[in-house]
C-alpha positions in Angstrom: 70.9 8.2 16.3 71.0 8.0 20.2 67.4 7.4 21.3 68.0 9.7 24.3 69.0 12.5 21.9 65.9 11.9 19.9 63.7 12.1 23.0 65.4 15.3 24.2 64.7 16.8 20.7 60.9 16.0 20.8 60.4 16.6 24.5 59.7 20.3 24.3 57.1 19.7 21.6 55.4 17.1 23.9 55.2 19.6 26.6 53.7 22.2 24.3 51.1 19.7 23.1 50.1 18.8 26.6 49.7 22.5 27.5 47.6 23.1 24.4 45.3 20.2 25.2 44.9 21.4 28.7 44.0 24.8 27.4 41.4 23.4 25.0 40.0 21.3 27.9 39.5 24.3 30.1 37.5 26.1 27.4 35.4 23.0 26.7 34.2 22.4 30.2 30.8 23.8 29.6 28.4 21.7 27.5 24.8 22.1 26.3 24.1 18.5 27.3 25.7 18.7 30.8 22.5 17.7 32.5 21.3 15.2 29.9 21.7 12.2 32.2 21.5 13.8 35.6 18.5 16.1 35.1 17.1 15.6 31.5 14.0 17.8 32.1 15.8 20.7 33.7 15.8 23.0 30.6 12.1 22.3 30.0 11.2 23.2 33.6 13.3 26.4 33.4 11.7 27.4 30.1 8.2 26.9 31.4 9.0 29.0 34.5 10.5 31.9 32.4 7.7 31.9 29.9 5.1 32.2 32.7 7.0 35.1 34.4 7.5 37.1 31.2 3.9 36.5 30.1 2.8 38.1 33.4 5.2 41.1 33.1 6.7 41.7 29.7 9.5 43.9 31.2 10.8 40.8 33.0 12.6 39.6 29.9 14.9 42.7 30.0 15.4 42.2 33.8 16.5 38.6 33.4 18.9 39.4 30.5 20.4 42.2 32.6 20.6 40.0 35.7 22.8 37.5 33.8 25.0 40.3 32.4 25.5 41.8 35.9 26.4 38.5 37.3 28.9 37.6 34.6 30.7 40.9 34.8 31.6 40.4 38.5 34.0 37.5 39.1 32.5 35.6 36.2 29.2 33.8 35.7 28.8 32.4 39.2 25.4 33.5 40.5 27.1 35.7 43.1 24.6 38.5 42.4 21.8 36.3 43.7 23.2 36.0 47.2 21.2 37.9 49.8 22.2 36.3 53.1 25.6 37.8 53.6 26.6 41.0 55.4 27.8 42.3 52.1 25.9 41.7 48.9 26.1 42.8 45.3 22.3 43.4 45.2 22.4 46.7 47.1 25.4 48.2 45.4 25.0 51.4 43.4 25.6 49.6 40.1 22.8 47.1 40.8 20.1 49.5 41.8 17.2 48.8 39.5 18.3 45.2 38.8 15.4 42.8 39.3 14.1 39.3 38.5 15.6 37.6 41.5 12.2 36.1 42.5 11.8 34.6 39.0 15.2 32.8 39.3 14.2 31.6 42.8 11.0 30.2 41.4 12.8 28.5 38.5 15.4 27.0 40.9 12.6 25.7 43.2 10.9 24.0 40.3 14.2 22.4 39.2 15.0 21.3 42.8 11.6 19.5 42.9 12.7 17.2 40.2 16.5 17.1 40.6 17.6 18.1 44.1 21.2 19.5 44.2 22.0 19.0 40.6 21.5 22.3 38.6 23.4 25.4 39.6 21.9 28.8 40.0 24.5 30.2 37.6 23.3 27.8 34.9 19.7 28.7 35.6 20.6 32.4 35.1 22.2 31.7 31.8 19.3 29.6 30.5 16.8 32.1 31.8 18.4 34.9 29.8 18.2 32.9 26.6 14.6 31.8 27.2 13.6 35.4 28.1 15.0 36.6 24.8 13.0 34.0 22.8 9.7 34.9 24.6 9.9 38.6 23.4 10.9 37.7 19.8 14.7 37.7 20.3 17.2 35.1 19.1 18.0 31.8 20.7 21.4 30.2 21.3 23.0 27.1 22.6 23.8 27.6 26.3 26.9 25.8 27.6 26.2 24.3 31.0 28.2 23.0 33.9 28.8 26.2 35.9 29.0 26.0 39.7 28.0 28.7 42.1 30.0 31.0 44.3 29.6 31.1 48.0 30.5 34.8 48.3 29.4 38.1 46.8 31.7 40.8 45.6 30.1 44.2 46.1 33.2 46.4 45.6 33.9 44.7 42.3 30.3 45.2 41.2 30.7 49.0 41.5 34.1 48.9 39.8 33.5 46.5 36.9 29.9 47.0 35.8 29.4 49.6 33.0 27.8 52.9 34.0 25.1 55.0 32.1 27.5 58.0 31.8 30.5 56.3 30.3 32.2 57.3 27.0 32.9 55.0 24.2 36.6 54.2 24.9 35.9 53.3 28.5 33.1 51.0 27.5 35.3 49.3 25.0 38.0 48.9 27.6 35.6 47.5 30.2 34.4 44.8 27.8 37.9 44.0 26.5 38.9 43.2 30.1 36.2 40.6 30.1 37.4 39.1 26.8 34.7 40.8 24.8 35.3 42.8 21.6 33.9 46.1 20.5 31.4 44.3 18.3 30.3 42.2 21.3 29.9 45.4 23.3 27.6 47.0 20.7 25.6 43.8 20.2 25.1 43.3 23.9 24.1 47.0 24.3 21.3 46.0 21.9 19.6 44.3 24.8 18.3 47.9 25.5 15.8 47.3 22.8 13.7 46.1 25.6 13.2 47.3 29.2 13.2 50.7 31.0 15.6 52.9 32.9 15.2 55.2 35.9 15.2 59.0 35.6 18.3 59.2 37.8 20.3 57.4 35.1 19.3 59.6 32.2 18.5 63.0 33.9 21.9 64.5 33.0 21.6 63.6 29.3 18.0 65.0 28.7 18.7 68.2 30.6 22.2 68.8 29.3 21.2 70.4 26.0 24.0 68.5 24.2 24.3 68.4 20.5 24.0 64.6 20.4 20.4 64.5 21.5 17.2 65.1 19.4 15.5 68.2 20.9 12.0 66.8 20.7 13.0 63.6 22.3 14.7 65.4 25.2 11.6 67.6 25.7 9.3 64.5 25.9 11.6 62.7 28.4 11.8 65.8 30.6 8.1 65.7 31.3 8.6 62.6 33.5 12.1 63.4 34.8 12.6 66.8 36.5 15.9 68.5 36.6 16.0 68.6 40.4 17.8 65.7 41.9 15.5 63.7 44.3 12.4 64.5 42.3 11.2 61.7 40.2 14.4 59.7 40.5 12.6 56.4 40.2 10.3 57.4 37.3 10.8 55.1 34.4 11.2 55.6 30.6 11.6 53.0 27.9 15.1 52.4 26.6 13.6 51.8 23.1 11.3 54.6 22.2 9.4 52.6 19.4 8.9 49.0 20.5 10.0 48.8 24.2 8.5 45.3 24.7 9.7 43.6 21.5 13.3 42.4 20.8 14.2 44.0 17.5 16.7 46.5 16.1 14.8 49.7 16.7 17.2 50.5 19.5 19.9 51.1 16.9 17.6 53.1 14.7 16.8 55.4 17.6 20.5 56.0 18.1 21.0 57.0 14.5 18.2 59.6 15.1 20.0 60.8 18.3 17.3 59.3 20.5 19.3 57.2 22.9 18.0 57.4 26.4 21.3 56.8 28.2 24.6 58.6 27.4 26.3 55.2 27.2 23.8 54.3 24.5 24.3 57.4 22.3 28.1 57.2 22.4 27.8 54.1 20.3 26.8 56.4 17.4 28.5 59.7 17.8 31.3 59.8 15.3 33.4 57.1 16.9 34.7 53.6 15.9 31.4 51.9 16.7 29.4 53.9 14.2 29.9 51.4 11.4 28.8 48.4 13.6 25.8 50.3 14.7 24.7 51.2 11.2 25.1 47.6 10.3 22.7 46.5 13.0 20.2 49.4 12.3 20.0 48.1 8.7 20.0 44.4 9.3 17.9 42.9 12.1 19.2 39.4 11.3 22.8 40.4 11.6 22.1 42.0 15.0 20.2 38.9 16.2 23.0 36.7 15.1 25.8 38.8 16.7 23.7 39.2 19.9 23.3 35.5 20.3 27.1 34.9 19.7 28.0 37.7 22.2 25.7 36.2 24.8 27.4 32.9 24.5 30.8 34.5 24.9 29.6 36.6 27.9 28.1 33.5 29.5 31.5 31.8 29.4 33.4 34.6 31.4 35.4 32.8 34.1 32.9 30.1 35.0 33.4 28.1 38.1 33.5 24.4 37.4 34.3 21.2 39.3 35.6 21.7 42.8 35.9 25.5 42.2 32.3 26.1 43.3 29.1 24.5 44.8 25.6 23.8 43.8 23.5 26.1 45.9 20.0 24.6 46.8 18.6 28.1 47.4 20.0 30.8 45.0 19.8 33.6 47.6 21.7 31.7 50.2 25.3 30.5 50.4 24.4 27.0 51.5 
């Protein structure tokens, strides 16, 4: 056989193999041991900082998990939400009203900079902080892939277009998560982060005053006491997202939904005769399955379009594009 003919025959397969290996390489860029040689104590320092913050304010765990989520859903997990020195910032957008925990990430970053200047990205600190916050309040742990780099710009318009809203229906939520590479099961599991934390009256006023058939009447009456119907009155009054154990990471959030006691409309649509009902019932009956799926979904969410290599920087101050 002519060697040239043989090469022409196998050449397309070589190209396919190279492309496949490149694809695998892109997905494998993040590694749990990324800082093992460059900053071996980084994760310990971050964990100590997060434990201290959550012990001072239990609600901080929910804020840190939410902060990581809101970062990853806008141009990927690049710490763009932390930027506060640009004319336009994600922090002040409508979708990020009520988001907090910035000062905790700043403190963790400062502590890491003291031992390893210019090594650990703000995006990685956000990802690790979410995991550590979960553990402090009794939630699951997971292996965090590391090696993200930071953005030098914020994306306020995309924050308002891409982040889920409290009044969304089930299908639009599913679509929003699918765009980010997350499944319906991921969406339901990640919504379970609402087993801790609180929400502002302005986000749930319409639901508790709407007299809908998908809300428990006694629950609605109780919530109305601290959230008047009139817009502008009590907008910032807070209520727990989980009626039963608002400061502990468990599956009571899902049990509340089965009883039609979801605080947000976007919570209750997860159990209202739709395709997610079966997943939600699964989590309401099995805390361990919820914890396992939540951890897996957090890993997938934390790998949404990470910046790596020359595609980003290591910011020395998380709030500044330095």
